[in-house]
GULO-623722 format. One line per field, with one value per residue (C-alpha): x, y, z; residue number from 1; residue in one letter. Coordinates in nm, 3 decimals, decimal comma, always signed. Layout:
% GULO-623722
px c(X|...)
py c(Y|...)
pz c(Z|...)
num c(NUM|...)
residuo c(A|...)
//
This chain:
% GULO-623722
px c(-5,317|-5,012|-5,131|-5,051|-4,674|-4,652|-4,865|-4,680|-4,373|-4,088|-3,716|-3,476|-3,230|-2,996|-2,723|-2,606|-2,431|-2,717|-2,726|-2,375|-2,257|-1,914|-1,663|-1,496|-1,825|-1,826|-1,484|-1,393|-1,438|-1,086|-0,859|-0,503|-0,209|-0,171|+0,175|+0,037|-0,253|-0,010|+0,204|-0,095|-0,209|+0,115|+0,128|-0,225|-0,133|+0,177|-0,028|-0,296|-0,027|+0,114|-0,237|-0,304|+0,046|-0,025|-0,377|-0,200|+0,046|-0,223|-0,375|-0,050|-0,096|+0,117|+0,236|+0,050|+0,112|+0,326|+0,146|+0,029|+0,258|+0,100|+0,231|+0,378|+0,242|+0,456|+0,780|+0,911|+1,206|+0,957|+0,711|+0,949|+1,202|+1,071|+1,142|+1,457|+1,539|+1,435|+1,107|+1,064|+1,148|+0,901|+0,618|+0,699|+0,696|+0,369|+0,195|+0,302|+0,182|-0,165|-0,180|-0,198|-0,570|-0,492|-0,271|-0,525|-0,836|-0,653|-0,468|-0,642|-0,520|-0,165|-0,149|-0,269|-0,012|+0,281|+0,204|+0,196|+0,526|+0,729|+0,594|+0,477|+0,819|+0,918|+0,576|+0,552|+0,906|+0,784|+0,478|+0,668|+0,890|+0,616|+0,228|+0,230|+0,524|+0,359|+0,016|+0,047|+0,254|+0,335|+0,198|+0,124|+0,120|+0,502|+0,584|+0,414|+0,568|+0,879|+0,660|+0,430|+0,744|+0,890|+0,577|+0,545|+0,889|+0,759|+0,424|+0,203|-0,009|-0,183|-0,523|-0,483|-0,687|-0,646|-0,729|-0,769|-1,090|-1,262|-1,182|-1,532|-1,670|-1,951|-2,196|-2,075|-2,099|-2,460|-2,572|-2,423|-2,595|-2,927|-2,919|-2,799|-3,033|-3,365|-3,578|-3,568|-3,920|-4,005|-3,822|-4,057|-4,337|-4,460|-4,522|-4,439|-4,599|-4,516|-4,149|-3,967|-3,763|-3,461|-3,440|-3,506|-3,221|-3,180|-2,971|-2,827|-2,678|-2,588|-2,207|-2,159|-1,790|-1,926|-1,781|-1,648|-1,270|-1,209|-1,374|-1,367|-1,665|-1,777|-2,020|-2,204|-2,113|-2,216|-2,178|-1,844|-1,700|-1,846|-1,651|-1,321|-1,387|-1,435|-1,104|-0,912|-1,056|-0,956|-0,608|-0,612|-0,728|-0,452|-0,175|-0,280|-0,291|+0,048|+0,215|+0,116|-0,060|-0,333|-0,395|-0,718|-0,870|-1,123|-1,424|-1,718|-2,042|-2,144|-1,826|-2,006|-2,355|-2,609|-2,680|-3,058|-3,058|-2,907|-3,130|-3,457|-3,361|-3,252|-3,600|-3,769|-3,562|-3,616|-3,986|-4,012|-3,829|-4,038|-4,350|-4,192|-4,144|-4,520|-4,633|-4,420|-4,550|-4,913|-4,816|-4,668|-4,303|-4,188|-3,848|-3,705|-3,359|-3,428|-3,260|-3,465|-3,806|-4,034|-4,388|-4,652|-4,725|-5,112|-5,150|-4,927|-5,124|-5,444|-5,294|-5,170|-5,511|-5,687|-5,445|-5,578|-5,246|-5,394|-5,660|-5,604|-5,548|-5,312|-5,105|-5,111|-4,973|-4,699|-4,551|-4,611|-4,460|-4,142|-4,128|-4,134|-4,293|-4,261|-4,181|-4,496|-4,298|-4,169|-3,828|-3,680|-3,463|-3,769|-3,960|-3,663|-3,650|-4,029|-3,997|-3,691|-3,857|-4,146|-3,951|-3,714|-3,528|-3,800|-4,044|-3,812|-3,949|-4,277|-4,351|-4,611|-4,866|-5,021|-5,282|-5,431|-5,339|-5,173|-4,846|-4,745|-4,485|-4,224|-4,224|-4,510|-4,281|-3,955|-3,761|-3,572|-3,261|-3,292|-3,328|-3,012|-2,816|-2,918|-2,816|-2,481|-2,407|-2,483|-2,266|-1,968|-1,993|-2,000|-1,700|-1,493|-1,586|-1,501|-1,163|-1,099|-1,191|-0,952|-0,659|-0,707|-0,779|-1,025|-1,271|-1,376|-1,702|-1,672|-1,964|-2,140|-2,421|-2,743|-2,960|-2,742|-2,634|-2,915|-2,884|-2,504|-2,519|-2,785|-2,591|-2,277|-2,466|-2,572|-2,208|-2,116|-2,384|-2,226|-1,870|-1,785|-1,891|-1,525|-1,353|-1,407|-1,378|-1,621|-1,623|-1,903|-1,846|-2,051|-2,069|-2,093|-2,204|-2,547|-2,803|-2,913|-2,552|-2,591|-2,911|-2,748|-2,446|-2,656|-2,893|-2,624|-2,426|-2,738|-2,813|-2,444|-2,480|-2,814|-2,687|-2,340|-2,133|-1,829|-1,916|-1,675|-1,707|-1,499|-1,599|-1,559|-1,699|-1,801|-1,705|-2,024|-2,148|-2,152|-2,317|-2,575|-2,671|-2,716|-2,920|-3,142|-3,213|-3,283|-3,464|-3,680|-3,626|-3,489|-3,123|-2,955|-2,631|-2,594|-2,636|-2,271|-1,919|-1,938|-2,235|-2,056|-1,769|-2,015|-2,184|-1,855|-1,754|-2,093|-2,082|-1,727|-1,803|-2,092|-1,856|-1,565|-1,812|-1,924|-1,571|-1,507|-1,806|-1,810|-1,487|-1,666|-1,684|-1,405|-1,357|-1,132|-1,103|-1,048|-0,950|-0,679|-0,796|-0,547|-0,810|-1,018|-0,719|-0,613|-0,983|-0,974|-0,643|-0,787|-1,112|-0,898|-0,686|-0,995|-1,163|-0,843|-0,838|-0,493|-0,378|-0,232|-0,592|-0,623|-0,974|-0,924|-0,761|-0,656|-0,641|-0,488|-0,417|-0,072|+0,111|-0,101|-0,075|+0,238|+0,288|-0,021|+0,035|+0,408|+0,399|+0,092|+0,256|+0,580|+0,384|+0,207|-0,137|-0,285|-0,250|-0,291|-0,217|-0,477|-0,247|-0,370|-0,177|-0,208|-0,035|+0,032|-0,189|-0,494|-0,471|-0,473|-0,838|-0,742|-0,430|-0,673|-0,870|-0,584|-0,463|-0,798|-0,843|-0,492|-0,609|-0,919|-0,738|-0,546|-0,476|-0,371|-0,122|+0,019|+0,101|+0,228|+0,458|+0,589|+0,695|+0,855|+1,056|+1,143|+1,275|+1,480|+1,642|+1,716|+1,869|+2,089|+2,221|+2,282|+2,448|+2,211|+2,054|+2,198|+2,174|+1,978|+1,647|+1,713)
py c(+5,738|+5,568|+5,239|+5,371|+5,361|+5,001|+5,045|+5,313|+5,160|+5,386|+5,335|+5,250|+5,528|+5,326|+5,355|+5,717|+5,679|+5,786|+6,125|+6,206|+6,560|+6,624|+6,463|+6,816|+6,946|+6,681|+6,786|+7,056|+7,403|+7,486|+7,557|+7,415|+7,610|+7,552|+7,384|+7,136|+7,051|+6,970|+6,769|+6,572|+6,532|+6,398|+6,163|+6,044|+6,005|+5,789|+5,575|+5,515|+5,409|+5,154|+5,030|+4,959|+4,799|+4,568|+4,471|+4,379|+4,167|+3,979|+3,890|+3,726|+3,327|+3,155|+2,797|+2,551|+2,609|+2,377|+2,195|+2,435|+2,437|+2,410|+2,675|+2,612|+2,855|+2,740|+2,803|+3,114|+3,165|+3,166|+3,381|+3,654|+3,659|+3,993|+4,148|+4,293|+4,188|+4,544|+4,500|+4,172|+4,328|+4,620|+4,365|+4,178|+4,506|+4,629|+4,302|+4,275|+4,611|+4,522|+4,229|+4,466|+4,550|+4,862|+5,010|+4,945|+5,048|+5,395|+5,437|+5,775|+5,923|+5,785|+5,930|+6,272|+6,277|+6,151|+6,425|+6,690|+6,562|+6,484|+6,753|+6,711|+6,603|+6,343|+6,205|+6,143|+5,989|+5,756|+5,638|+5,577|+5,344|+5,153|+5,138|+5,374|+5,183|+4,836|+4,914|+5,201|+5,211|+5,584|+5,940|+5,972|+5,780|+5,852|+5,735|+5,390|+5,303|+5,114|+4,918|+4,810|+4,718|+4,524|+4,319|+4,273|+4,102|+3,838|+3,790|+3,999|+4,267|+4,577|+4,689|+5,068|+5,260|+5,623|+5,582|+5,937|+5,976|+6,277|+6,264|+6,347|+6,344|+6,113|+6,407|+6,554|+6,209|+6,156|+6,509|+6,440|+6,109|+6,215|+6,527|+6,314|+6,029|+6,227|+6,331|+6,694|+6,685|+6,565|+6,863|+7,086|+6,937|+6,678|+6,313|+5,970|+5,641|+5,374|+5,309|+4,998|+5,050|+4,904|+5,174|+5,479|+5,684|+5,632|+5,889|+5,646|+5,462|+5,767|+5,726|+5,422|+5,380|+5,235|+4,888|+4,882|+4,808|+4,661|+4,908|+5,293|+5,506|+5,811|+6,070|+6,292|+6,656|+6,803|+6,743|+6,917|+6,666|+6,384|+6,514|+6,533|+6,166|+6,088|+6,267|+6,059|+5,731|+5,845|+5,898|+5,560|+5,395|+5,580|+5,494|+5,134|+5,113|+5,284|+5,056|+4,705|+4,501|+4,364|+4,614|+4,669|+4,971|+4,997|+5,224|+5,293|+5,414|+5,618|+5,821|+5,934|+6,065|+6,142|+5,813|+5,891|+5,744|+5,428|+5,388|+5,450|+5,241|+4,963|+4,965|+4,957|+4,645|+4,467|+4,510|+4,413|+4,091|+4,024|+4,061|+3,799|+3,581|+3,642|+3,542|+3,230|+3,129|+3,166|+2,919|+2,683|+2,758|+2,906|+2,811|+2,745|+2,912|+3,248|+3,118|+2,800|+2,964|+2,974|+3,109|+2,985|+3,249|+3,202|+3,199|+3,503|+3,706|+3,619|+3,690|+4,042|+4,122|+4,011|+4,259|+4,535|+4,615|+4,607|+4,443|+4,078|+4,207|+4,485|+4,231|+3,989|+4,259|+4,344|+4,000|+3,949|+4,288|+4,202|+3,854|+3,717|+3,400|+3,227|+2,913|+2,932|+3,043|+3,356|+3,345|+3,625|+3,752|+3,781|+3,971|+4,212|+4,265|+4,337|+4,597|+4,762|+4,827|+4,992|+5,246|+5,519|+5,737|+5,952|+5,643|+5,404|+5,479|+5,281|+4,976|+4,717|+4,709|+4,358|+4,478|+4,759|+4,588|+4,898|+5,030|+5,326|+5,589|+5,558|+5,943|+6,163|+6,432|+6,399|+6,721|+6,837|+6,857|+6,500|+6,382|+6,583|+6,436|+6,089|+6,134|+6,298|+5,987|+5,764|+5,982|+5,955|+5,584|+5,572|+5,804|+5,571|+5,268|+5,416|+5,512|+5,168|+5,005|+5,251|+5,183|+4,798|+4,820|+4,613|+4,831|+4,656|+4,798|+4,754|+4,631|+4,836|+4,807|+4,591|+4,910|+5,043|+4,724|+4,613|+4,948|+4,920|+4,559|+4,658|+4,976|+4,739|+4,488|+4,740|+4,866|+4,497|+4,458|+4,761|+4,722|+4,338|+4,253|+4,154|+4,082|+4,129|+4,499|+4,562|+4,333|+4,340|+4,232|+3,960|+3,941|+3,593|+3,659|+3,743|+3,506|+3,587|+3,576|+3,252|+3,386|+3,692|+3,509|+3,243|+3,497|+3,733|+3,437|+3,317|+3,668|+3,697|+3,356|+3,448|+3,786|+3,655|+3,904|+3,848|+3,776|+3,933|+3,864|+3,956|+3,730|+3,859|+3,738|+4,093|+4,396|+4,537|+4,218|+4,381|+4,704|+4,507|+4,276|+4,578|+4,783|+4,519|+4,435|+4,788|+4,921|+4,597|+4,404|+4,056|+4,009|+3,981|+3,797|+3,425|+3,282|+3,195|+3,212|+2,840|+2,928|+3,205|+2,991|+2,730|+3,019|+3,144|+2,806|+2,741|+3,060|+2,985|+2,646|+2,773|+3,024|+2,788|+2,541|+2,809|+2,886|+2,522|+2,520|+2,880|+3,073|+3,410|+3,394|+3,523|+3,555|+3,714|+3,513|+3,815|+3,635|+3,606|+3,278|+3,011|+2,739|+2,906|+2,970|+2,607|+2,503|+2,711|+2,560|+2,223|+2,287|+2,438|+2,137|+1,900|+2,108|+2,150|+2,528|+2,642|+2,970|+3,077|+3,119|+3,409|+3,326|+3,297|+3,584|+3,617|+3,912|+4,041|+4,370|+4,518|+4,435|+4,136|+3,769|+3,770|+3,409|+3,357|+3,624|+3,572|+3,200|+3,219|+3,490|+3,286|+2,964|+3,148|+3,237|+3,565|+3,737|+4,089|+4,317|+4,586|+4,898|+5,200|+5,523|+5,882|+6,150|+6,031|+6,253|+6,176|+5,804|+5,767|+5,660|+5,383|+5,285|+5,270|+5,014|+4,805|+4,802|+4,698|+4,421|+4,272|+4,294|+4,074|+3,825|+3,669|+3,334|+3,451|+3,715|+3,451|+3,236|+3,523|+3,622|+3,263|+3,258|+3,604|+3,500|+3,165|+3,359|+3,584|+3,300|+3,121|+3,430|+3,483|+3,135|+3,132|+3,470|+3,630|+3,885|+4,188|+4,019|+4,223|+4,109|+3,907)
pz c(+16,506|+16,684|+16,541|+16,179|+16,241|+16,127|+15,839|+15,630|+15,460|+15,541|+15,460|+15,751|+15,819|+16,046|+15,788|+15,759|+15,431|+15,220|+15,363|+15,524|+15,582|+15,505|+15,747|+15,798|+15,935|+16,214|+16,340|+16,577|+16,466|+16,613|+16,311|+16,333|+16,188|+15,816|+15,863|+16,102|+15,867|+15,578|+15,794|+15,910|+15,562|+15,469|+15,746|+15,644|+15,287|+15,390|+15,623|+15,365|+15,121|+15,365|+15,442|+15,053|+15,007|+15,315|+15,177|+14,842|+15,030|+15,204|+14,851|+14,742|+14,742|+15,008|+15,031|+15,263|+15,625|+15,855|+16,134|+16,399|+16,725|+17,063|+17,293|+17,631|+17,880|+18,165|+17,965|+18,126|+17,896|+17,583|+17,777|+17,860|+17,570|+17,471|+17,841|+17,982|+18,336|+18,445|+18,297|+18,477|+18,802|+18,735|+18,664|+18,983|+19,198|+19,020|+19,082|+19,423|+19,533|+19,346|+19,599|+19,909|+19,958|+20,161|+19,898|+19,623|+19,831|+19,912|+19,582|+19,506|+19,827|+19,780|+19,419|+19,543|+19,820|+19,592|+19,359|+19,625|+19,789|+19,462|+19,214|+18,867|+18,728|+18,988|+18,980|+18,616|+18,656|+18,932|+18,742|+18,423|+18,619|+18,775|+18,687|+18,389|+18,243|+18,307|+18,165|+17,917|+17,601|+17,589|+17,580|+17,205|+16,875|+16,810|+17,167|+17,133|+16,799|+16,962|+17,183|+16,873|+16,667|+16,956|+17,013|+16,639|+16,620|+16,859|+16,683|+16,870|+16,716|+16,869|+16,947|+16,987|+17,234|+17,350|+17,730|+17,837|+18,058|+18,229|+18,591|+18,717|+19,079|+19,144|+19,157|+18,823|+18,660|+18,788|+18,683|+18,322|+18,292|+18,395|+18,156|+17,867|+17,907|+17,968|+17,653|+17,581|+17,492|+17,839|+17,997|+17,790|+17,970|+17,729|+17,865|+17,747|+17,739|+17,998|+18,009|+18,114|+18,451|+18,298|+18,017|+18,236|+18,389|+18,766|+18,946|+19,199|+18,903|+18,709|+18,785|+18,543|+18,659|+18,988|+19,046|+18,689|+18,694|+18,327|+18,104|+18,028|+18,078|+17,861|+17,982|+17,724|+17,748|+17,414|+17,030|+17,011|+17,277|+17,059|+16,743|+16,962|+17,051|+16,690|+16,601|+16,863|+16,726|+16,368|+16,496|+16,658|+16,307|+16,131|+16,396|+16,360|+15,998|+15,962|+16,218|+16,119|+15,829|+16,058|+16,324|+16,539|+16,691|+16,960|+16,993|+17,227|+17,107|+17,409|+17,307|+16,991|+17,069|+17,325|+17,526|+17,522|+17,161|+17,270|+17,579|+17,399|+17,091|+17,305|+17,463|+17,137|+17,018|+17,343|+17,322|+16,973|+17,060|+17,350|+17,134|+16,893|+17,199|+17,305|+16,965|+16,981|+17,311|+17,168|+16,914|+17,188|+17,090|+17,429|+17,539|+17,196|+17,102|+16,922|+16,604|+16,601|+16,668|+16,358|+16,367|+16,156|+15,894|+15,892|+16,261|+16,304|+16,055|+16,220|+16,571|+16,442|+16,300|+16,622|+16,817|+16,605|+16,442|+16,103|+15,894|+15,781|+15,418|+15,520|+15,733|+15,440|+15,221|+15,453|+15,434|+15,054|+14,987|+15,165|+15,036|+15,400|+15,501|+15,165|+15,329|+15,551|+15,864|+15,993|+16,213|+16,420|+16,143|+15,914|+16,198|+16,237|+15,861|+15,857|+16,131|+15,972|+15,663|+15,811|+16,033|+16,012|+16,262|+16,393|+16,367|+16,523|+16,864|+16,851|+17,044|+17,044|+17,341|+17,383|+17,626|+17,404|+17,073|+16,923|+16,835|+17,052|+17,040|+17,319|+17,344|+17,272|+17,153|+16,962|+16,916|+16,599|+16,817|+16,922|+16,557|+16,460|+16,759|+16,659|+16,297|+16,395|+16,597|+16,302|+16,082|+16,331|+16,328|+15,954|+15,930|+16,154|+15,967|+15,628|+15,756|+15,910|+15,573|+15,391|+15,624|+15,641|+16,016|+16,198|+16,413|+16,744|+16,908|+17,270|+17,470|+17,741|+17,990|+17,903|+17,890|+17,618|+17,448|+17,226|+17,039|+17,026|+16,887|+16,627|+16,507|+16,490|+16,287|+16,037|+16,009|+15,953|+15,676|+15,498|+15,542|+15,593|+15,244|+15,129|+15,458|+15,840|+15,920|+16,195|+16,509|+16,756|+17,128|+17,294|+17,665|+17,795|+18,144|+17,983|+17,982|+17,631|+17,483|+17,297|+17,132|+17,035|+16,882|+16,704|+16,551|+16,422|+16,271|+16,100|+15,957|+15,844|+15,657|+15,485|+15,368|+15,284|+15,483|+15,702|+16,075|+16,334|+16,696|+17,020|+17,303|+17,655|+17,991|+18,079|+18,268|+18,450|+18,646|+18,990|+18,865|+18,654|+18,941|+19,177|+18,927|+18,841|+19,210|+19,319|+19,023|+18,995|+18,680|+18,598|+18,652|+18,302|+18,435|+18,451|+18,801|+18,853|+18,730|+18,622|+18,428|+18,244|+18,156|+18,007|+17,810|+17,688|+17,562|+17,410|+17,206|+17,118|+16,991|+16,784|+16,603|+16,557|+16,400|+16,183|+16,071|+15,980|+15,731|+15,646|+15,618|+15,653|+16,026|+16,255|+16,620|+16,897|+17,217|+17,447|+17,762|+18,029|+18,144|+18,058|+18,054|+17,803|+17,569|+17,605|+17,527|+17,222|+17,085|+17,153|+16,957|+16,674|+16,660|+16,672|+16,369|+16,164|+16,194|+16,134|+16,297|+15,960|+15,822|+16,070|+16,151|+16,535|+16,721|+17,091|+17,288|+17,644|+17,815|+17,798|+18,089|+18,194|+18,105|+17,888|+17,975|+17,739|+17,493|+17,372|+17,351|+17,144|+16,916|+16,893|+16,790|+16,504|+16,644|+16,573|+16,919|+17,007|+17,307|+17,393|+17,384|+17,583|+17,557|+17,675|+17,899|+18,246|+18,442|+18,202|+18,227|+18,591|+18,598|+18,370|+18,586|+18,879|+18,728|+18,613|+18,999|+19,102|+18,843|+18,933|+19,313|+19,191|+18,984|+19,265|+19,128|+18,778|+18,917|+19,167|+18,874|+18,674|+18,974|+18,985|+18,637|+18,657|+18,956|+18,782|+18,470|+18,679|+18,872|+18,542|+18,394|+18,688|+18,700|+18,332|+18,340|+18,129|+18,371|+18,178|+17,829|+17,576|+17,425|+17,130)
num c(1|2|3|4|5|6|7|8|9|10|11|12|13|14|15|16|17|18|19|20|21|22|23|24|25|26|27|28|29|30|31|32|33|34|35|36|37|38|39|40|41|42|43|44|45|46|47|48|49|50|51|52|53|54|55|56|57|58|59|60|61|62|63|64|65|66|67|68|69|70|71|72|73|74|75|76|77|78|79|80|81|82|83|84|85|86|87|88|89|90|91|92|93|94|95|96|97|98|99|100|101|102|103|104|105|106|107|108|109|110|111|112|113|114|115|116|117|118|119|120|121|122|123|124|125|126|127|128|129|130|131|132|133|134|135|136|137|138|139|140|141|142|143|144|145|146|147|148|149|150|151|152|153|154|155|156|157|158|159|160|161|162|163|164|165|166|167|168|169|170|171|172|173|174|175|176|177|178|179|180|181|182|183|184|185|186|187|188|189|190|191|192|193|194|195|196|197|198|199|200|201|202|203|204|205|206|207|208|209|210|211|212|213|214|215|216|217|218|219|220|221|222|223|224|225|226|227|228|229|230|231|232|233|234|235|236|237|238|239|240|241|242|243|244|245|246|247|248|249|250|251|252|253|254|255|256|257|258|259|260|261|262|263|264|265|266|267|268|269|270|271|272|273|274|275|276|277|278|279|280|281|282|283|284|285|286|287|288|289|290|291|292|293|294|295|296|297|298|299|300|301|302|303|304|305|306|307|308|309|310|311|312|313|314|315|316|317|318|319|320|321|322|323|324|325|326|327|328|329|330|331|332|333|334|335|336|337|338|339|340|341|342|343|344|345|346|347|348|349|350|351|352|353|354|355|356|357|358|359|360|361|362|363|364|365|366|367|368|369|370|371|372|373|374|375|376|377|378|379|380|381|382|383|384|385|386|387|388|389|390|391|392|393|394|395|396|397|398|399|400|401|402|403|404|405|406|407|408|409|410|411|412|413|414|415|416|417|418|419|420|421|422|423|424|425|426|427|428|429|430|431|432|433|434|435|436|437|438|439|440|441|442|443|444|445|446|447|448|449|450|451|452|453|454|455|456|457|458|459|460|461|462|463|464|465|466|467|468|469|470|471|472|473|474|475|476|477|478|479|480|481|482|483|484|485|486|487|488|489|490|491|492|493|494|495|496|497|498|499|500|501|502|503|504|505|506|507|508|509|510|511|512|513|514|515|516|517|518|519|520|521|522|523|524|525|526|527|528|529|530|531|532|533|534|535|536|537|538|539|540|541|542|543|544|545|546|547|548|549|550|551|552|553|554|555|556|557|558|559|560|561|562|563|564|565|566|567|568|569|570|571|572|573|574|575|576|577|578|579|580|581|582|583|584|585|586|587|588|589|590|591|592|593|594|595|596|597|598|599|600|601|602|603|604|605|606|607|608|609|610|611|612|613|614|615|616|617|618)
residuo c(X|X|X|X|X|X|X|X|X|X|X|X|X|X|X|X|X|X|X|X|X|X|X|X|X|X|X|X|X|X|X|X|X|X|X|X|X|X|X|X|X|X|X|X|X|X|X|X|X|X|X|X|X|X|X|X|X|X|X|X|X|X|X|X|X|X|X|X|X|X|X|X|X|X|X|X|X|X|X|X|X|X|X|X|X|X|X|X|X|X|X|X|X|X|X|X|X|X|X|X|X|X|X|X|X|X|X|X|X|X|X|X|X|X|X|X|X|X|X|X|X|X|X|X|X|X|X|X|X|X|X|X|X|X|X|X|X|X|X|X|X|X|X|X|X|X|X|X|X|X|X|X|X|X|X|X|X|X|X|X|X|X|X|X|X|X|X|X|X|X|X|X|X|X|X|X|X|X|X|X|X|X|X|X|X|X|X|X|X|X|X|X|X|X|X|X|X|X|X|X|X|X|X|X|X|X|X|X|X|X|X|X|X|X|X|X|X|X|X|X|X|X|X|X|X|X|X|X|X|X|X|X|X|X|X|X|X|X|X|X|X|X|X|X|X|X|X|X|X|X|X|X|X|X|X|X|X|X|X|X|X|X|X|X|X|X|X|X|X|X|X|X|X|X|X|X|X|X|X|X|X|X|X|X|X|X|X|X|X|X|X|X|X|X|X|X|X|X|X|X|X|X|X|X|X|X|X|X|X|X|X|X|X|X|X|X|X|X|X|X|X|X|X|X|X|X|X|X|X|X|X|X|X|X|X|X|X|X|X|X|X|X|X|X|X|X|X|X|X|X|X|X|X|X|X|X|X|X|X|X|X|X|X|X|X|X|X|X|X|X|X|X|X|X|X|X|X|X|X|X|X|X|X|X|X|X|X|X|X|X|X|X|X|X|X|X|X|X|X|X|X|X|X|X|X|X|X|X|X|X|X|X|X|X|X|X|X|X|X|X|X|X|X|X|X|X|X|X|X|X|X|X|X|X|X|X|X|X|X|X|X|X|X|X|X|X|X|X|X|X|X|X|X|X|X|X|X|X|X|X|X|X|X|X|X|X|X|X|X|X|X|X|X|X|X|X|X|X|X|X|X|X|X|X|X|X|X|X|X|X|X|X|X|X|X|X|X|X|X|X|X|X|X|X|X|X|X|X|X|X|X|X|X|X|X|X|X|X|X|X|X|X|X|X|X|X|X|X|X|X|X|X|X|X|X|X|X|X|X|X|X|X|X|X|X|X|X|X|X|X|X|X|X|X|X|X|X|X|X|X|X|X|X|X|X|X|X|X|X|X|X|X|X|X|X|X|X|X|X|X|X|X|X|X|X|X|X|X|X|X|X|X|X|X|X|X|X|X|X|X|X|X|X|X|X|X|X|X|X|X|X|X|X|X|X|X|X|X)
//
């Protein structure tokens, strides 16, 4: 019976560390020449040694810090000290070109025409002199080292990201998405229980690149391709660990496995949380913040028995066996723990049905191939987290669409539980344009506090707003996005305040303020000052994209604040989709780029008057 799924205590297999296959078996079967392997092994060993030495240096006691200096974002001299006059002129040219709607809207046709007229060599040179040189660090790990060292000299760290993307047509993207999000069991003719519209694949939204200008998109091809993505992420981690003492590397979970798993696991998690809200409403607790909602244990047990999920004796045994509800109440974290301890990978896909009072499988058939694909995805995640820990690198898991995000956040949380025991290694990303952003942040902070591990968060406004709104409207489910930009700003500051307050009382929390919004950065600096949070403690980080908002990044770095540039790299032809998004993003950030252009002009005029136009960077 489906209803028995919750009654048999089964271990959770979210963490793959218990049964990992060898890392080498996950990697591409193509054998590299022996000499190349030996050179790579030597580089890896050297990078590991540097990472270990850097970790030892961080443990050396330091004298009390001097008072924090507030950066001046209107001082063009400080903002562009790291730039040559030629680089300032390039920035002005690129931002000016991005301000012309016609050029940005027809950029793909213009790129193809330029490539045809100029040929490959001249086209590459033109791109490196303009858009590529502005927004991309270089073609490979060796090529980006001068930029990383140069930024580090001015107090700016790096978040490395290999930004190569598959240049698919819309039809190709839609086909890949539908094939990778549908159950293999369904293709064999088996049915499924009633699925939520939000968590079903829809061909008209199969191209997840549509209306997305600030995030990279991966489409599933096969397991070998996922292994290649893992290898690329490993190289980013190694390069970050070998180039700085406090580097970051960014990953996306949709690059590491079949998205069907994320889609269906997300539905399971959302339905169980909705069931908790339903039970809370029955006890008159509707509308409370998730972290504050506490169900009366006796009433909860009676309700579960009435729904037919188990007998009262069985349900009472579940709670006593897991030592849940000892205070007489059960909160959302207790509830999640109860569900976790009674499920495993193949049994994860069961959901409560309030109407029938049973626990039902989300799928009526779950193939061995799907089970293997899920496990391999978890294993890849585990391999990356272990390497990041070994190299002293923080691993930042990017956020994605809301129909994937519950599973992504949950898997990231499991990595945090495992790897953030001594320091923050894994950072989750919270999109503050979501209505439930505050609940997500507060619940995860509370869990980290209870279980005594380091909480790591990156706060962003979000990259998928237009796409999410359109999909919700056309498919027919509640819009997950805040009603206005102002509401998103309020949500961002609310989440930030909660984490900053947690840092003040519990030094095991950490946050990256990933924003080009000068007001948000100033707000953070003011709150740090009010709470007495010194930048030298390295608990609050700032982050901006390479080639954008230098007037924010470099003054922060020179004032001693931990700040990072998101550093993409890759061959010219293969990062064109990334450059396309940067052009569109700058077109949309009219006010921000106008201010940046004014500062750039101001600095060029100052250098001209002072006779410093050709003076080298110092």
